[in-house]
Every structure is written in structure tokens, then in C-alpha cells.
C-alpha positions as CSV (number, residue, x, y, z in Angstrom):
1,M,-108.5,59.4,78.8
2,V,-105.3,61.7,78.9
3,K,-105.9,65.4,78.8
4,N,-103.9,68.4,78.6
5,L,-101.1,66.4,77.0
6,D,-97.9,68.4,77.5
7,V,-95.7,68.5,74.3
8,P,-92.0,68.2,75.3
9,K,-89.8,71.3,75.1
10,D,-86.5,69.5,75.1
11,N,-85.2,66.2,73.8
12,K,-87.3,63.9,76.1
13,D,-90.2,62.2,74.7
14,V,-93.8,62.2,76.1
15,R,-95.1,58.6,76.3
16,S,-98.5,58.0,77.5
17,T,-101.2,55.2,77.5
18,V,-104.4,56.6,76.3
19,T,-108.1,55.5,76.2
20,I,-110.2,56.4,73.1
21,P,-114.1,56.2,73.0
22,V,-115.3,54.6,69.9
23,N,-118.7,53.6,69.4
24,G,-119.4,53.0,73.2
25,V,-116.2,50.8,73.9
26,S,-112.9,52.2,74.9
27,V,-109.7,51.4,72.7
28,E,-106.6,51.7,74.4
29,G,-103.2,52.9,72.7
30,V,-100.0,54.3,73.1
31,L,-99.3,58.0,72.2
32,R,-95.6,58.8,71.7
33,I,-94.8,62.4,71.2
34,P,-91.2,63.0,70.4
35,H,-89.0,66.3,70.6
36,N,-90.5,68.9,67.8
37,P,-93.2,66.8,66.6
38,R,-94.1,67.8,63.1
39,G,-97.0,65.0,62.2
40,I,-98.3,62.0,63.7
41,V,-98.6,58.6,62.6
42,L,-101.8,56.2,63.5
43,F,-100.8,52.5,63.4
44,A,-103.5,50.2,62.1
45,H,-102.8,46.8,63.6
46,G,-104.0,43.4,61.9
47,S,-105.8,40.8,63.4
48,G,-103.8,39.3,66.5
49,S,-101.5,42.2,66.6
50,G,-101.8,45.5,68.9
51,R,-100.0,48.1,70.8
52,H,-97.6,46.0,72.1
53,S,-96.4,44.3,68.8
54,P,-92.7,44.6,69.0
55,R,-92.7,44.7,65.3
56,N,-94.7,47.8,65.1
57,N,-92.8,49.3,68.0
58,F,-89.8,49.0,66.0
59,V,-91.3,50.7,63.0
60,A,-92.4,53.4,65.4
61,E,-88.8,53.6,66.7
62,V,-87.3,53.9,63.3
63,L,-89.8,56.5,62.3
64,I,-88.9,59.0,65.3
65,D,-85.2,58.3,64.7
66,Y,-85.4,59.1,61.1
67,A,-87.4,62.2,61.8
68,M,-84.8,63.6,64.4
69,R,-81.8,62.8,62.1
70,F,-83.5,64.5,59.2
71,E,-83.9,67.3,61.5
72,I,-80.2,67.5,62.5
73,E,-79.0,67.2,58.9
74,L,-81.2,70.1,58.0
75,L,-79.6,72.0,61.1
76,T,-76.3,71.0,59.8
77,E,-76.6,72.4,56.5
78,R,-78.0,75.5,57.6
79,L,-75.3,76.1,59.8
80,I,-72.7,75.4,57.1
81,K,-74.3,78.2,54.9
82,A,-74.4,80.7,57.5
83,T,-70.8,80.1,58.5
84,S,-70.2,80.6,54.6
85,W,-72.2,83.5,54.5
86,I,-70.2,85.0,57.5
87,R,-67.1,84.1,55.8
88,K,-68.2,86.3,52.7
89,Q,-69.0,89.5,54.7
90,P,-66.0,92.0,54.7
91,H,-66.8,93.4,58.3
92,L,-67.2,89.8,59.5
93,K,-65.0,87.3,57.7
94,G,-61.7,88.0,60.0
95,L,-63.2,87.1,62.8
96,K,-62.7,83.9,64.6
97,L,-65.6,81.6,64.6
98,G,-67.0,79.1,67.0
99,Y,-70.2,77.3,67.2
100,F,-72.5,76.7,70.4
101,G,-75.5,74.1,70.2
102,A,-77.9,72.8,72.7
103,S,-80.3,69.7,72.6
104,T,-80.4,68.5,69.1
105,G,-78.6,71.7,67.9
106,A,-75.3,70.7,69.6
107,A,-75.5,67.6,67.2
108,A,-75.9,69.8,64.0
109,A,-73.0,72.1,65.4
110,L,-70.5,68.9,65.5
111,N,-71.5,67.5,62.2
112,A,-70.8,71.0,60.9
113,A,-67.5,71.7,62.5
114,A,-66.3,68.2,61.3
115,R,-67.1,69.4,57.7
116,V,-66.0,73.1,57.9
117,G,-62.8,72.0,59.6
118,S,-60.0,74.0,61.1
119,D,-61.9,77.3,60.5
120,I,-64.3,76.4,63.2
121,R,-62.2,77.4,66.5
122,A,-64.4,76.1,69.3
123,V,-67.7,74.3,69.6
124,V,-69.7,74.5,73.2
125,S,-72.7,72.0,73.6
126,R,-75.1,72.7,76.6
127,G,-77.4,69.7,77.6
128,G,-76.8,68.3,74.2
129,R,-76.9,65.3,72.1
130,P,-73.6,65.1,70.8
131,D,-74.2,61.2,70.4
132,L,-76.6,61.7,67.8
133,A,-73.4,63.1,65.8
134,M,-71.4,60.2,66.9
135,D,-70.1,59.5,63.2
136,E,-68.6,62.5,62.8
137,L,-67.1,63.3,66.2
138,A,-63.8,62.0,65.2
139,K,-63.4,64.3,62.7
140,V,-64.0,67.4,64.7
141,K,-60.7,69.3,65.3
142,S,-62.4,72.3,67.0
143,P,-61.7,72.1,70.8
144,T,-65.3,71.0,72.3
145,L,-67.0,71.5,75.4
146,L,-69.6,69.5,76.5
147,I,-71.8,70.8,79.2
148,V,-74.2,68.6,81.2
149,G,-76.7,68.9,84.2
150,E,-75.6,66.8,87.1
151,E,-79.6,65.9,87.4
152,D,-79.6,64.9,84.0
153,P,-78.5,61.4,84.1
154,E,-79.5,60.1,80.4
155,V,-78.1,62.7,78.9
156,L,-75.1,62.8,81.0
157,D,-74.5,59.3,80.3
158,L,-74.8,59.9,76.5
159,N,-72.3,62.8,76.8
160,R,-69.9,60.5,78.6
161,Q,-70.1,58.2,75.4
162,A,-69.5,60.8,72.8
163,Y,-66.7,62.6,74.8
164,Q,-64.7,59.2,74.4
165,A,-65.3,59.4,70.7
166,I,-63.7,62.9,70.5
167,I,-59.9,63.0,69.7
168,T,-59.3,66.8,69.9
169,T,-59.1,69.0,72.8
170,K,-62.0,68.5,74.8
171,K,-63.7,68.9,78.2
172,L,-66.7,67.7,80.0
173,E,-68.2,70.1,82.3
174,I,-71.0,68.9,84.9
175,I,-73.4,71.6,86.6
176,P,-74.1,70.5,90.3
177,N,-78.0,70.3,90.8
178,A,-78.7,71.1,87.3
179,T,-81.4,69.1,85.3
180,H,-81.8,69.1,81.5
181,L,-83.2,72.7,81.2
182,F,-80.9,74.5,83.6
183,E,-84.0,75.9,85.4
184,E,-82.5,75.9,88.8
185,T,-81.3,79.0,90.3
186,G,-77.6,79.8,89.3
187,T,-77.3,76.7,86.8
188,L,-77.7,78.5,83.6
189,E,-75.4,81.5,84.8
190,K,-72.8,78.7,85.4
191,A,-73.3,76.9,82.3
192,A,-72.8,80.1,80.5
193,E,-69.7,81.3,82.3
194,H,-68.0,78.1,81.2
195,A,-69.2,78.6,77.8
196,S,-67.9,82.1,77.6
197,D,-64.4,81.1,79.1
198,W,-64.0,78.5,76.4
199,F,-64.7,80.6,73.7
200,K,-62.8,83.4,75.1
201,K,-59.6,80.8,75.5
202,Y,-59.8,79.5,72.1
203,L,-61.4,82.2,70.1
204,S,-58.4,84.3,70.9
205,H,-55.7,81.7,69.8
206,N,-54.3,81.1,66.2
207,F,-55.1,77.6,65.1
208,K,-52.7,75.2,63.8
209,E,-53.6,72.1,61.7
210,G,-53.6,69.2,64.2
211,F,-55.2,68.1,67.2
212,R,-54.5,70.0,70.2
213,E,-51.6,72.5,68.8
214,Y,-53.2,76.1,69.6
215,D,-50.5,79.2,70.2
216,S,-51.0,82.4,71.8
């Protein structure tokens, strides 16, 4: 049996083959733990079917994808409401506003930026999944910085795809030797430095409607 299963701390899934003792026999199955699991679904396969069934595996993928997109939409709504709240506070409403998102939170930040519009002056994604906001990326007007670890190849490839879909001011910053969580010495500090520079540049500018138009 598989013991001490680790729940993923980032956007990557844990997928393991497990053996469960049932009445003196061993039943094998596939255990899939997605990012931030909220429940578990057991598949009861029909006669002649099993864990390798392409149909049941397809359904499992759809369930995981739906849960992830539901989470992102919920985060997006909360971010937009928080933005509205800030804009109603007398001591905050005059400040220029930016979004920062990591992992799936980056998709929520980009979704919100697309919907809020030009009031959002800059967006930064660190180790994010901007590809999960692909339908909204062309609507984003805010200058967008994508920060990705060099040693995070899957997420780096997804960020490159998303980068092509963004049509406003943009930059893809690859941090040498960094993996997904930026745990390597100095890598998180480097990512924070790039994020700070981006916000410093664009939160101190006056926004004009349209792409790539910023004045001091």
C-alpha cells in the first residue's frame, strides 16, 4: 500500500497507484490528488471495465478541471469585490492599483484585470497558471509580468503560450535555477525584485486608454 501520501502544495497533481486490501485480496487503483482538494470521488467500474478505462479517466479529468475552474472563478469574484471595496475607501481610493497572483491565483488576477479594465495598472504572476485565463488574456489592458522558474518546465511552457495571447505591454521573466516554489537560495528574492520593479514602474505612471500608452 501507499503510505504517507503527500497533498500537493502547488498546482501540480499527485498521481499514484495504490493497493487496498479487501477481504483477503488486493484491489489496485489510481489515486489522483489535485491542487487544493475539496473532496474525493470513488469510481465504481462496471463489469469488464477498470481503472485504465479511457472513458472513466476522461470523466475524472473533467471533474478535476471543473473544480479548478470553479475555484478560479470564485477567486476572481472575490478579487473584483475587494477592488470595489478599496475604491470606496476615502484613504485608499486615490491610489493606483495592481494585482499579484501565484499559481492558480494568477489566473484569477488576470481574469479580474480583464473585467475591471484600465483601473488595474499592473499585473504580476509568479509561478502562475495564466493559461487558465486564456479566454480573457486578450482583454487585459494592464501591463503584465510573468515570472517563472527556469527549472519548472511544464509551467514555463504554459506561460509561454499565455504570453503569446497577451496583447498589452508584457514581459516574461525566467528566474535561473528556480523551481516552481522558488525554494532555491536567492530565487524568491529575485522574483520579488522583478515584481517590485514592475509595480514601481507602472503604478507611478498615468494610464491612457489603449495598449502600450503610458506617460510619466
